[in-house]
C-alpha positions, 0 to 999 in steps of 0.5 A: 483521539482513538477511533470508536469501534461502535461506528464501524459495526454494520453489514456490507455484502451480507457480511459483518464489518467490525473494527479490530484494535491491537495494542502493546506498550509501544503502539496501537493499531486499528484495522477494519475487516472491510478491505483489511485496512489500516485506519489508525496507527498510534506511534510515540513522537520525540516527546513520547506523545502518541500521534496517529500517523495514517490517514483514514476514516472514523466511521463505516459510512465514511469508509464506504464513501471515501477512497477505496484504497486508503489503508487497504490490503490490495490484491489479487494484482496490485497496481495496474494491468494494461488493457485489462487482460494478460496472456498465460500459456498462449491464452488471453484472460480479460479481466474487468476494467476499472481504470479507463480500459485498464484493471487497477488493484484487482479490479472492481472485485479486488480485496479492497472492496471485500469484507474479510473473515476475522479468523483470530483476534488477539491482543497483538495479532489479527488474522483475516481471510478472503477467497478470490473466486474467479466467478466473481473477480474474473481472474483465472483460478481461485485464491485463498488469502490469509493476512496477519497483522501483529505488533512486535515492539514498535513494529507492525508486521504483516504476513500474508499467504495466498494459495492458488486452486484450479488455474494459474493466475498472476498475484501481486499484493501490497498494503496501502497505508497513507502515511503522515508521520507529523500526524494525520491532522498535518496538511502535508508530507512534503517535508518528510525526508525519504530514502528508498534503496532503489537504483531504477524506476518504471516510467509510465505513460499518461494512463500510468501503464509502464512504457516497457523499460526500466530507467536509472534513478541516477541524477533525477527526481527519482534518486532517493538513495540518499535521503531528501525531502519529497519537496526537494525531489519534486522541485528538481522536476521531471516529465514523469512528474507532470502526467497530471494537473498537480505534479507528484509521484505515482511510480514504481521503484525497483529494489530487488528484481529477481528471476523467481517467484520465491520471496527474497530476504526481508530487507529495508526498502525505504526510510521516512522521517518527519522533522517536527514529530521526530518519528522515523519509519522504516519499510521492510519487505521481501517484495522486489519493488516499491510504489511511491505515491504522494497523493497529488490527485487528492483535491479535498472533494467530498465525500471522497477525501474526508478524513478522521475527526472532520479532516479534509485531505488535499494535495500532498497530504501523505506518502504511500510506500507500497511493497509489491511486484512490478505493475503490469508484469504479466504483460511485461516479460522483463519485469520478472515472474508473477504467475502462481500455479495451482497448488502453489502458495505465494507468501509475503511480508511487509514490516513498518518499524518505527522509532524517533530521532533526536534533533541532530538526526540520529535515530533511537 
């Protein structure tokens, strides 16, 4: 069931909100300019029937009352910054806290809360823009961001460019769809087979702040170098999976940590496959890390966990695979550079490539 664009027409922060739809002969994508968020993604299954493979909302009112990260484009700094601050060239910069004493996903004025300008909307391409202003979000420097979504065959390609003005600032962007490749009406994604091209992960404390080191995945629940289901990984158990009342992943896996800010080659970071629908998705990007989130905190409470067409989302309803820089990198020197200087532009790319597998598991 396609989303109704008329249910997203409105004004937030004195800015016009709309739902923008892209389609080609293979897939269909619906993006709301509030948060630049992916709300629907229709992909053919093994039988050629289209399934909606992302969780989302079916109206602007539901979106505003729901989870602010669901489907959103995240910045200016994805994930957490410890103590809601950081030091650049000897000067400490406090930023607004919105996750206890910490700053999450750019704080209360991060991009997931903003209504982007629609710069261009064509049949298979959408370009959105937003300017982060230091006077509004508390980070140093202003940042002009452009994000484009386009369809290429059976792939969604997301390109972004962020240009810094006036003062150096840390940047880390990601896209935050909640994937269930059986279809968004499916109650669980635990039986999806997952593969991640990472040999290290970032252990965190109970507040999800990194402990300042990387650990090898070998022999642990975090080892997805060979495909296995999310359920199998959780059953292996690990102290890091028991940081909340329901076991789950909310951790960064390192795929290509580098010494520079320049993007590396776009490469495959992860592969996700659903056994019943046969839908396979590969995540490709130039980011050094990937956040794995299995939605353990989702408990069906309303209105926060309301979904499309009357669905209510509970534990493990989706898998999030978020290409990004390492969390808290401004406060963790070993996690690689993340500060962009005035006049510099940080580009990036994220691709979701879709296909199907036959009954013996071969992708086609």
